[in-house]
Each structure stands twice: as C-alpha cells, then as structure tokens.
N, C-alpha and C positions, 0 to 999 in steps of 0.2 A: 213607354215600352222601349223607346229608343235609348233612353238613359240606362235602363236595366241591361240592355244588350251591350252597351259600352262598358258598363261596370263589370260584367261577366268576362268580356274580352280583356279588359285591363287586368283583372284578377288572374286569368289564365296566362297572360304575358308575364306578370310578376312571378308566378309560380314556375314557369318554364325558365325564366332568367335566373331564378334562385338556385336551380339545379346546376347551372354552369358557373356559378360564382366561386371564386377562390375560397379556401378554407378560412374560417373566422380565426383571427389571431388568438393564440392561447397565451396563458401566463408563462413568462420566462422562468425556466428552472435553472437555478444557479448551482454551480459546482461547489460542493462543500469540502474543504480540506481541513483536517484537524490533526493536531499532534506535531511531532518532530518529523521533518522530512528525513528519510533514510535512503541513502544511495549506495550502490556497490563501491564507489570510490571511497566513501567514508569507511566502510567495513574493511576495505583493503589497507587502510592506514592504521587500523587498530592492531596493536601488538601486545601480547602479555608482558607485564612489567611496566606499562605506562602508568603514570600517576593520574589521580582523579582530575587534576587541572588539565593535563594533556588530553585525556579522553573528552573532557568538556570542550576543549578547543576544537577537536575533530568533529564530535557528534552534537555539540550543544548541550545545555543543561536539560535533563529530562523534564517534561511538562508535569508529570506527577511522580512524586518520590514515594517509595515504600516506607511508611513510618515505623513498621515493625522490623525491617531489615535494611539498615543504611548501607550495607555492602552490596546491594542489588539495585541497579538502575534499569528501569523498564522504558523503552522507547516504543511508542505506538503511533502509526501514521495511517490515517484513513482518508480515502477519497470517495465521495458519493456524488454521482450525477443522477438525480431522482428519476427513476423509471428506466435508466439506461445502463448504468455501470456502478459497481461498488467494489472497492478493493481495500484490504487491510494488511499492513506489514507490521511485524513485531520483532523486537530485539531485546534481549535481557543481557546485561553486562554484570559480571560478578567480580567483586574486589576482595582481596585478602591482604591484610596489613597495608591498606591504602594504595595498593597497586592492582591493576587489572590482572585477574587470574585467568578468566575465560569468558566466553560469551556464547549465547545460543539464540536461535530465532530463524526467521525466514531467509536470511542471507548467510553466506559463508565466504571467507576470503577466497579470492580467485586462485591462488596457488596452494589451496589446502588439499588438493587431490594428488595422489602419487603421480610422479613423472609429468606434472604440470597439466594433466588432463582436465578438461571441463567436466562438470557433472554428467552431461549427456554422453561423453565419450568413456567415462570410467566404467569398468565392469563391476557389477555388484559383488561384494565379498560377504561371506558369512561372518558372524560376530566372533566365532572361535579363531578364525585365521587372523582377524584384526588383533585379538588379544595376544596371540602368539607373536605376531610381528612387533607389537608394542613392547612386550616383555623381553624379546630376544635382543633388542637394540640398546 
C-alpha cells in the first residue's frame, strides 16, 4: 500500500511539473531565398539604351530566360519564412535592337514621378491627362 501511494504521489508530481516545463524545442524553419535579388538601387541604375552586358552588370543574369522571346529578361526574387512571411518581387526588362527599351514590375525608378515626388506624394492622374501630357511634349 505504501508503494502504491508513493507511486501516485510521484505521478502527480511529474504531471504538475510537466505543466510548468518550457516548450519542447521545435524544428528550425529556415528562410528560403530564390531567384535574383532585386533592390531599388539596381532599378535606379537602369536607363533605356543600356546594352545587354551593361544591364547584366547591374542586375545580374536572369535565373530563367524566356526561350520564346530573347528580348525579354524576367527577374523574380522570393523570400519565404515558413509560417511567418512570404514575399515575391518581379521585374521584366525588354530589349529592342540589343538595347534596353523599357522595364516593368514591382519597382520603378526613384525619379520617375513628376517634380521628383515619391509614389506616396504623387497625386493620381487619369489616363487621358497622361496621354495629353505625353503627346504635347
């Protein structure tokens, strides 16, 4: 009987102690980065008329090339922290006659807004006024 009571008391002490134990260590979740790193500084260095080698010097060679259109370079950069954070940035660069014609994507050159305004400061304009401005100059 005495052995049984000691066993019950020991079991209750272990159960009570397990409630206050720190969390069990979990599996480490590694940050996964894929693609070409794209930064605002890189985009600010791009200028129409740059050769392919100049663009490759600034941006690096694209990880995946479009086999159907050699005049388009796509840059994709993804960051994934499992269960916490996911982000994806894209840029597409278009060439005409082996020089950079234009580019589109998640970034824009810093000085691309009128009067040097940042995107947050710029007032939205409708498409008609932009066309008139572009054609009048």
